[in-house]
Structure formats: structure tokens, C-alpha cells
C-alpha positions in Angstrom: -74.5 15.6 -59.5 -71.7 17.5 -60.7 -72.7 20.4 -58.6 -70.0 21.4 -56.0 -71.0 20.6 -52.6 -70.2 22.8 -49.7 -67.0 21.8 -47.8 -69.0 20.3 -44.8 -71.2 18.4 -47.2 -68.5 16.8 -49.3 -67.5 13.5 -47.6 -64.3 13.3 -49.5 -63.2 16.6 -48.4 -64.1 15.8 -44.8 -62.0 12.7 -45.2 -59.1 14.7 -46.5 -59.7 17.1 -43.7 -59.6 14.4 -41.2 -56.4 13.1 -43.0 -54.8 16.2 -42.7 -55.7 16.2 -39.0 -54.4 12.7 -38.8 -51.2 13.7 -40.7 -50.4 16.3 -38.0 -50.2 13.7 -35.3 -48.1 11.6 -37.6 -45.7 14.6 -38.0 -45.7 15.0 -34.2 -44.4 11.3 -33.8 -41.7 12.0 -36.4 -40.6 15.1 -34.5 -40.8 13.0 -31.3 -38.7 10.3 -33.0 -36.2 13.0 -34.1 -36.1 14.3 -30.5 -35.8 10.7 -29.2 -32.9 10.0 -31.6 -31.2 13.3 -30.6 -31.7 12.4 -26.9 -30.3 8.9 -27.6 -27.2 10.2 -29.4 -26.7 12.8 -26.6 -27.0 10.0 -24.0 -24.5 7.8 -26.0 -22.1 10.8 -26.1 -22.6 11.3 -22.4 -22.0 7.6 -21.7 -18.9 7.6 -23.9 -17.6 10.6 -22.0 -18.4 8.9 -18.7 -16.7 5.8 -19.9 -13.6 7.7 -20.8 -13.5 9.5 -17.6 -14.0 6.2 -15.7 -11.1 4.7 -17.7 -9.0 7.6 -16.7 -10.0 7.2 -13.0 -9.0 3.6 -13.3 -5.7 4.4 -14.9 -5.0 6.9 -12.2 -5.9 4.5 -9.5 -3.7 1.8 -11.0 -0.8 4.3 -11.0 -1.4 5.3 -7.7 -1.6 1.8 -6.4 1.7 1.0 -8.1 3.3 4.2 -6.8 2.0 3.3 -3.3 3.4 -0.3 -3.8 6.8 1.2 -4.8 6.6 3.4 -1.8 5.7 0.8 0.5 8.5 -1.3 -1.0 11.0 1.3 -0.6 9.7 2.1 2.9 10.0 -1.6 3.7 13.6 -1.8 2.3 14.5 1.4 4.4 13.0 -0.1 7.5 14.7 -3.5 7.0 18.0 -1.7 6.5 17.4 0.3 9.6 16.5 -3.0 11.6 19.7 -4.6 10.4 21.7 -1.6 11.6 19.8 -1.7 15.1 20.5 -5.5 15.3 24.2 -5.0 14.6 24.3 -2.1 17.1 22.6 -4.4 19.7 24.9 -7.3 18.9 27.9 -5.0 19.3 26.6 -3.6 22.5 25.9 -7.1 23.8 29.4 -8.3 22.8 31.0 -5.3 24.3 28.9 -5.6 27.5 29.9 -9.2 27.6 33.4 -8.3 26.9 33.4 -5.9 29.8 31.7 -8.3 32.0 34.2 -11.1 30.9 37.1 -8.7 31.5 35.8 -7.9 34.9 35.3 -11.5 35.6 38.8 -12.4 34.5 40.3 -9.6 36.6 38.4 -11.0 39.6 39.6 -14.5 38.8 43.2 -13.2 38.4 43.1 -11.3 41.6 41.7 -14.4 43.4 44.4 -16.5 41.7 47.1 -14.0 42.6 46.0 -14.4 46.2 45.9 -18.2 46.0 49.2 -18.2 44.2 50.7 -16.0 46.8 49.4 -18.3 49.5 50.5 -21.4 47.7 54.0 -20.2 46.9 54.3 -18.5 50.4 53.2 -21.8 52.0 55.5 -23.8 49.9 58.4 -21.4 50.7 57.5 -21.7 54.5 57.4 -25.5 54.3 60.7 -25.6 52.3 62.2 -23.2 54.9 61.1 -25.4 57.8 62.5 -28.5 56.0 65.8 -26.9 55.1 66.2 -25.5 58.6 65.5 -29.0 60.2 68.1 -30.6 57.8 70.7 -28.0 58.7 70.2 -28.2 62.3 
């Protein structure tokens, strides 16, 4: 029984042969695990890069919004100042227009009063003249 058996006839060798065949698939999952681990680490690196880029985008957007708000604020202040100037110009124009209209109105009144004053004093002078003449005669 100690005679060597051919490789096909030896059940232990076939088992070893099968074990070596089975070991190759075990090595393949280890290589797959290594590839999976490498892909996972690459994916993590990409995610980290994307997260950093996203944070940069958020920072830039916040900066733009702040600048836009400052721009809007300064534009609002400029427009308010311009509105105040226009209001003052309008008020001055109205006052001057009313002043011109008031001046014209007062000139008309003075002209009318001059006429009525002339009539009043001329009439009074006429009446006084008639009274004085009646008294003298």
C-alpha cells in the first residue's frame, strides 16, 4: 500500500488539486476586494474634492450675494438721494410758480385797487368840491 498512486488515482492529490483550484477563486476575491477598496478610496477622494468645490461655490455665491446686497444698498441710497433732489427741485419749482402766480395776482389786485382808489378819491374830491362850492356860493 505504500506504492505511489498515479496523480489521478490519489484522492489526497485530487483534493489538493481541487484546493489549489479553489484557492485561485479565493485569490480572485482578494484581488476584487483590493480593486473594490481602491475604487472606494478613489470615490471618497472624488467626493471630498466635490465637497470642497461645492464649499467654494457656496462661499463664492455668498460673497456675490453680499456684494449684490451692498450694490443694491448703495444703488438704493443713490436713488433715494436722487429722489430727494428731485423732490426739492419740484418743491422749489412749485414755490416759484406759486410765487410768480401770487405776484401776478397781487399785481392784478393792486391794479384793481389803484383803479378803485382813484375812483374813491376822485369821487370824494368831486363831492368835496361840490360841497365847498355850495358853501361858498
